N, C-alpha and C positions, 0 to 999 in steps of 0.2 A: 319455644325451642324444645326440640325433642332429640335426645341422644340416640343415634342409630348404632354406632359401633365404636369399639376402641381399637386403635391400631398401635401396637407397641413395636418399635423398631430399634435396632442397635446400629452403631456406626460400623464401618468396614472393619474387618478383623485385624486391627492393629493394636498392640499393647497401649494402655492408657498413657504411660509415660512417653512413649514414642509419638503419640498424637500431639501431646502438649508441646513437645520439643519441636516437632516439625511444623505444626500448625497447618497441616494439609487440609484442603476442603474435605468435609465429611458430608455424607448424604444419608438422609432418613426418608422413609416412605410416608407420605401424608395420606394418600389414598390409592389403592389399587384393587380391582375386582375383575374376575373373569367375565368377559362379555360387555364390560362397561367402557365408555369413552369419558374420561375425566379431563377437563381442559380449562384453559384461559383464565387463570387467576387475575390477570390484569383487568379483565372485564368486570370483576366483582368487588375487589377491594381487600385491603389488609389493615389490621389495627393491632397495636400492642400496648401493654402496660408492663414494662419490664420483661419478665420471662413468660408472661401470659400473652399468647399470640392467637389471633383469629384471622382466618383467610377464607374468602369465598371462592367457589369454583363452579363451573358448569358440569352437568352430568347427563349423559345420554347413553344410547346403546351403540356398541361397536359394530361397524360394518365396513368391510374393505371397499374403498371407493375405486372403481375401475378406471376412473378418469384422472386419478392422481391427486384428488383433493383431500379434505379432512376425512378420516375413516370413521365417520359417525353416521348412524342411520337417520337420515333427514325425514323419513316417513314415520318415525316414532317420536313421541314427545320427549323433550329434554326438560330438565329442571335445574335448581340451584341447591348446593349444599354449602355448609361452612365447616371448617376443621378448626379445632381448638387444641392448643398445647399450653400446659402450665409449667413446663420445664425447659423453656427456651428452644423448642423445636425438636426435642429428642423423641417424644412420643405424642400421639395425636388421637383425639376423639372426633368422630364425625357427627354432625348435628343437622337437623332440619331447621332452617331459620324461621322464626315465627311470623315473618311477613308473608309466608306462603299459605294459601288455602289448602283444603284437603286434596284438591286435584293437582297439587304441585305448582299451580300458577300463582302469580301475585294476587293479593287481595285487591279489592276495588279501590280506586283512588279516593282519598278523602280530603278534607280541608283542615289545614293547620289553624287552630283557633287561638292558640296561646304561644308566646315566644318560647323558643328552646333556650335552656340555660347552657351555653357553651362552656361555662366555667366548671361545670361538673367534670371531675377528673375521669369519670367512667364513661363519658360520652363517646359515641361513634356515629359517623354519618356515612351514608351510602348513596351514591348517585348512579342511576341507570336509565338510559334513554332520556325521556323528558320528565323523569320523576326523581324524588329523593326520599330517603327514609332516615330515621335516627333511632339510636338505642341509648337509653339512659343507664344501662347496666352491663357494659362490656359485651354487647351482642347477645345476651341471653334472651332479651325480648326486644322487639322492634316496633316502632310506630310508623305509620304510613302504609302505602306510598302517598306522597303529596306532589301535586303538579308543579312543574317549573315553567316559567315563561320561555318562549322560543325566540324572542327578540326579532320577530319578523321573518324567521325562517320556517320551513315546513315542520321541522322537529329538531330536538336536540339528540345528540349521539353520546350522551354523557357516560363516562366511567368515573370511578371514585378517585379524585385528586383535589384536596382542599387543605387550607391552612386556617386554624382557629386563631383569631387576632383580638378577641375580647369577649366579654360575657354574652354579647349579642351580635358579634361580628365574625363572619366567616367569608373568606374569599375562596371560590372554587374555580377550577380550570377544567373545561369540558370542550366538546366539539359540537358544532351544529351542522345540519345538512346545508349544502350549498343552495342557492336560490332555486335551482331546478330540482332539488330533492336528493341529489346524489351526495355521498360523503366526500369531503367534509371540510370544515374550517374551524380551527380552535379559537377559543375565546376565554376571557376572564370575566367572571360575574361575582357579585358581592351582596350579602345581606348585612344590614346594620340593625335589624329589629328582630333577631332571633329566628330568622327563616320565614317570617310572614310575607316578606317581599324581597325580590331579587332584582338587582339592576345590572345592566350590561356596563362593564368598566371599559373593556377594549378588546378588539379582535387581534389575534396573534398571527401576524403575517397577512399577506394578500389572499383573497379568495382564489383558490385554484380554478383553472378553466373548467367549465361544466362538463365537457366531454371527456376529460381525463384529469388525473391527479387528485390527491387528497392530502390533507393535514389533519391528523386525529391523535387521540390518546396522549394528552399532555402528562408529563411527570415533573413536578414543580417543587422548588424550595424557595424560601425567602433569602435574599442576599442584601447586605448592607441595611440601612435604615428604612429605605423605601422601595427596594427592588425585589424582583423575582427572576429566577432562572428556570426555564422550562425546556425539557427535551420533548420534541414533537416527532411523531411517527409520520413519515412522508412516503408517497408512492405514486406511480402512474406511468404513462407512456410518454417518453421524451425522445424526439428525433427517431421515432420508429422503434425504440427499445424500451422494454419494461425495466423499471428501476424502483428499488425500495431501500429506504435508508432512514436514519434518525439524525436530527439536527437541532442545535440549541438556539433558543431565542432568549433575550434578556429585556426586562422592563426596568427603567430607572425611576418610574413615577407611579408606583403602586398599581401597575397594570393598565394604565391608560394608553401608553405607547409601547411598541415592541420592536426590537431590532435583531436581525439575524447575525449570529456570530460565525466566525470562520471555522471554529471547531469546539469540541470534537464532533466529527461526522462519522457515523458508523454505517458502512455499506453492508448491512447484515441480511439482505434479501427478505426483509419484511417482518419486523418484530418490534414491539414497543420497548422502551427503556423504563427503568425504575430508578428514581433519584432520592437519596436519603441523607438528611443532615445527621452527622454522627455526634456523639457526646463530646468529643474534643474539638468540634467545629469543622472538621473535614466533611467533604461530600463523597458519598459512595454511589457510583453509577454502575448498574448491571443491565445486561441486555441479552436477548436471545440471539443465537448465531445460526441462521438457516442455510449455511454453506458448509460443505464438508471440510473438517470434521464438525458435525452438528453438535451444538452445545450451548453453554452459557458463559459469558465473559464479563469482566468487571474492570473498572478503573477507579482511582481515588484522586480527588483534588484537595489541596491544602490552602488554596487561595480563591475560594468561591467560584471555581470553574475557569479561572484564567489559564491555568496549566493543569495537566493531568499526568498521573503516573503511567508506568508501563501497563500494558494489558495483562490481566491475570485470567487464566483459564480455570473456571469453576467446574465445568463439566465438558467433556468432548466425546461422549460415548453414545450420542444419539443415533438411532437406527434409521432416521429419516429427517426431513426438514420440518415435520409437523410437531414442533416443540416450542417451548418458550413462554411468552407473555408473563415475565417475572414480576414479582413485587417483593420488596425487601424491607426489613426492620432491623434494628439493633437491639440485642438482648442485654441483660444487666452486666455481663462480664466483658462487654465490648465487641463480641463476635457479631457478625451480620448473619441473618437468616434470610436467604433468598429462596422464594417458593415459585415454582413454575410447573408447567405440564411437560411430560417427557415421554419419549418412545425408546424403550430399551430393546436390545436385540433378542432378549430371552422371552419376550411376550409381544403379541400383536397389538394389544390395547394401549391406550394412552393412560398414563398414571400421573399423580401429583407427587412431586419430590421437593424436599427442603434441603438446600445445601448450606451448611454452617461453615463460615470462613472468616479469617482474620484480615480485616482491611489494612492492617499495618504491613502485611506482606507485599503489598503492591508498591511500596515506596522504593 
């Protein structure tokens, strides 16, 4: 791990006593740089140990897309960075993760020869594509990448979403390509031997039709003694109309079978959700909003997702739809820190922002 820069940011210019009384969402800058496109934290992962937070993000060169897509220069190489805060998201240092080679690409895939100790309190796992990595020391150094099985599909489309369930057991929630190679269908997989082997536990929902439609990017928490609740990003063409939304699935049997719930369903024009179990047992749900006013929104559930609070606006100042992909953690004082990529009106590039908010305000 190499430290590149230190970004010190302050909250909006509101007196400290006023901030505490009103508990308004506050925003800090994780990463911004002239000419850079920083994006997609949900593709990379987030980890925290109280007020120490590490988040990954993608980094490329900014270039206006005349066709209206992402404003990143696809002809130039992109890489990955991670940002670390040790004060609950108030200030950030930018690091080069140690799994990258000198050319900015992943190191070669290797073989995991000994079980990983998941009881290590400083452990972090990262899932990407058909590979996984682990860090024994809070993301300062990384081991891997290690190959994952694809369970009869052309490849996995994994992002980081997992639950540690024992010294050698982790359940991960990823997506795989459909039979024909297009994205995608989510699934639940598990290791019971410290990552040496992974088994398919169950597919989440039906495989979408090959020619259109996808289910990807699970965001999952454990519910009850044997259950999981997972928010799935959906999209495709239906009845001649393009549609993008997020919908919930629940498993009552440790991931073997999955059932679609009635809600909440967020018709947010294409953005994944992040789902976090809070210290008091509540669930915090945050998601990007790619409809005007562009921004980030959140809800809280006090009953494991059976009912949800009113919607809270965390940010509504986006200059375009090209924002979001949030990931959230809870810091020591109970505040949530939701990190996402953003497009503000005062600069053309995409930046990484952390919003610090009080989940009790959604009740």
